[in-house]
C-alpha positions in Angstrom: 191.0 116.3 141.3 188.9 113.5 139.9 185.2 113.7 139.7 183.1 110.8 140.9 181.0 109.4 138.1 177.9 107.4 138.4 177.5 104.7 135.8 174.7 105.1 133.2 173.0 102.0 134.4 172.8 103.5 138.0 171.4 106.7 136.6 168.8 104.7 134.7 167.9 102.8 137.9 167.5 106.1 139.8 165.5 107.6 137.0 163.3 104.5 136.9 162.7 104.7 140.7 161.9 108.4 140.6 159.4 107.7 137.7 157.8 104.9 139.7 157.5 107.1 142.8 155.9 109.9 140.7 153.3 107.4 139.3 152.6 106.1 142.8 152.2 109.7 144.1 149.8 110.5 141.2 147.8 107.4 142.0 147.6 108.4 145.7 146.5 111.9 144.7 143.7 110.4 142.5 142.6 108.1 145.3 142.5 111.1 147.7 140.3 113.0 145.4 137.9 110.0 145.1 137.8 109.5 148.8 137.2 113.2 149.4 134.2 113.0 147.0 132.9 109.9 148.7 133.2 111.6 152.1 131.2 114.6 150.8 128.5 112.3 149.5 128.4 110.5 152.8 128.0 113.8 154.7 125.2 114.8 152.3 123.4 111.5 152.8 123.8 111.8 156.6 122.3 115.2 156.6 119.4 114.0 154.5 118.8 111.1 156.9 118.8 113.5 159.8 116.2 115.7 158.0 114.0 112.6 157.4 114.3 111.5 161.0 113.2 115.0 162.1 110.1 114.7 159.8 109.3 111.2 161.2 109.6 112.4 164.8 107.4 115.5 164.1 104.7 113.2 162.6 104.9 110.8 165.5 104.6 113.8 167.8 101.5 115.0 166.0 99.9 111.5 166.1 100.5 111.1 169.8 98.9 114.5 170.5 95.8 113.5 168.4 95.4 110.3 170.3 
């Protein structure tokens, strides 16, 4: 029984494609890490903004009671 053989150039093409896909995957993973960090920062800033708004509303409430 004869074995099917894939030519060396075809093997190189497949290896090249696999290598490119691995590089793309690593780039996507890196981008996900960056986006996750950006999301965490956005959440932190939103919480801080909410805290500051609470302070402003408290001060406005105090001022309206005094007047």
